[in-house]
N, C-alpha and C positions, 0 to 999 in steps of 0.2 A: 504494500500500500504506500502511495506517495505521501511523503511528509508535507503538510501544508505550511506555507510561510506564515510566521506570526508577526503581524504588524501593529499589535497593541501599543508597544513602546513607541514605535514610529508615530502613530496617530497622537499620542499624548504629547510627545516632545514637539512635534510640528505645530500642534494647536497652541502650545505655550509660546513657541518661537514666533508664530505669526502675530499673536497679540502683542508680545513685548517688542518685537522688531518694528511693528507698525508705530507703536508709541514712541520708540527711540529714533526711528529714521524719518517718520512722516512721509513714507514712500507712496508711490502711485504705481498701480499695476494696470497695464493696457494690453488688450488683446488676449486675455486668458481664455476666451471662447475658442481660440485657435488650437488649444490643447484638446485632443479627443477625449470624450468622456469615457470611452472604453476602447480596447484594442491597443496594439503596440505603437509606440512612437519614440523618437529620440529627441530630446531637448538639447540643442547645441548653440552655444553663444560665446560671447567674449568673457574674459576672466580678469576682473579688475581689483578684487580684494579677497580677504579671508572670509568675508560674509556672503559670498555669492550664492552658496547653497541655500541660504535663507530666501533669496529672491526666487529661486526655483520653487521652494515650498509655498511661496505666496501665490503662485500661478495655478496650482491645482491641489485638491485634497487627496488625489490618487497618490499612492506610494511611488517615489522616484528612487531608482537605484543609481546613485551618483558615483562617478569615478573619482576617487580621491587619492592623494599621495600616500604611499605606504608608511611614511613616517607617522601619520596619524594613528596607526595601529600599533606603534611601539611604546607609547606613553602610558601613563596611569589611567587615561580615559579611553583606552582602546576598545573596551567593551561597549561604550556608547556608540562608536562608529560602526561596530559590528552589528549592534541591535538596530541601527538606523539603516542597515542594508547597503552601506557604502561598499564599493568594489575597490580593493586596494590596487594601486598602480605603482610599479617601480619605474620611476621616470628616467633612471640612468641607463636603461636598456630597453630593447623592444620586448613587448610582453604579449605574445600571441595568445597566451592563456586568458588574458583579460578580454581580448576580443571574442574568444570562444565563449567565455562565461556571459558576456554581454549579449551576444547573439542568442544564446540559450534563454536568457531572461526575456528578450524581445519576442522570441517565438512562443513564449507563454502569455503573450498579449499584455506585457507590462511596459513600464516607462523606464528608459535609461537616460540619465542626464550626463552631459559631457561638456568639458571646456576644451575644444580642439587645439587651443594654443599650447596646452600642456603645463602652463604655469601662469600665475597672475603677475601683472605689472601695472605701472601707473602711466604708461605712454598713451598718447592720443590715438596712435594707430594700433592695429592688431598685429600679433606675431603670426608668422606662417603657420597654417593649420597642419596638424599631424593627420595622416591618411586613415587612421583607424576608424574614424567616424563614418567614412564612406563605405568601408568594408562591412561594418555593422549594418548599415542601411541596406546595402545591396543584398547581402546574404540573408537578412531577415525579412526583406521586403517591407521594412518599416519606413513611414514618412519621417522626415526631419522637420521639427518645428524650430525655426531659428528664433533666437532671442537676443536682445541687447540690454545691457545695464548701463545707464548713463546718469550723469549728475554726480554730486559730491557724496561719496560714501563715508559719511560721518554723522554723528548724532544730530538729529534735526536738520539734515542736509537736503531733504526732499529729493532723493534719487528716484529714478523711474526704471522699471523693467518693462520692456515691450516685447510681446510675442507676435511673431509674424505668421503668415499663412503656411500651412504644411507644404513641404517640398517633396515631390515624388521623383527620385533620381532616375527611374526608368523612363521618365518623360523628357529627360535632358539628353538630347542626341548629339548636338554639335559643339559641346563645350566640356572641358574637364570638370567632373562633378565637384571636386575639392575646390577648384578655383571659383566655380559657380557659387558654392556655399559661402566662401570667403567674401565674394563680391556682394552677395545678398546682405550679409551682416555688416560689411563696411557701409553700404548704402543706408541701412537702417540706423547705424550710428550717426551718419551725417544728417539724416532727416530729423533726428530726435535730439541732437546736441544743442 
């Protein structure tokens, strides 16, 4: 018999995070209707701070399996990240097992959250995307919902998270899908900055 995923801890923590985060950030969420209410999808966007996972939690009440650096799983709070269903990524090397695990999760009609830049930074432009997000989407046939986080990420800074329309990579014929995704997110940043 297949073991059922337990999301009780996830729901409690994200409920509290959404309340406290909104009070501290005074943030705005735009386009959350673009995240499917059921079925698989990938949330992919820019990475600007340590708080970015919070902005994903603000978009949907559905559990999100977010790719996070493996260092988070080595400290005293490692159990929290495990119970939050984060997927550990060792950024110093290629991790095909992470892609395989993510595809498996997507094929179970769940959501995977990814920051394709691979690390956060405070630059105005995005870093080149890692190709893993494209492999996940193509192998699982999951749409990618692009998102951008803009504004000041500080207490009472009024940042915004904007979710765009789902992208279906099988419909992109004449362009490199990774570059296409990058360009969509760059355009969203420019339109909302």
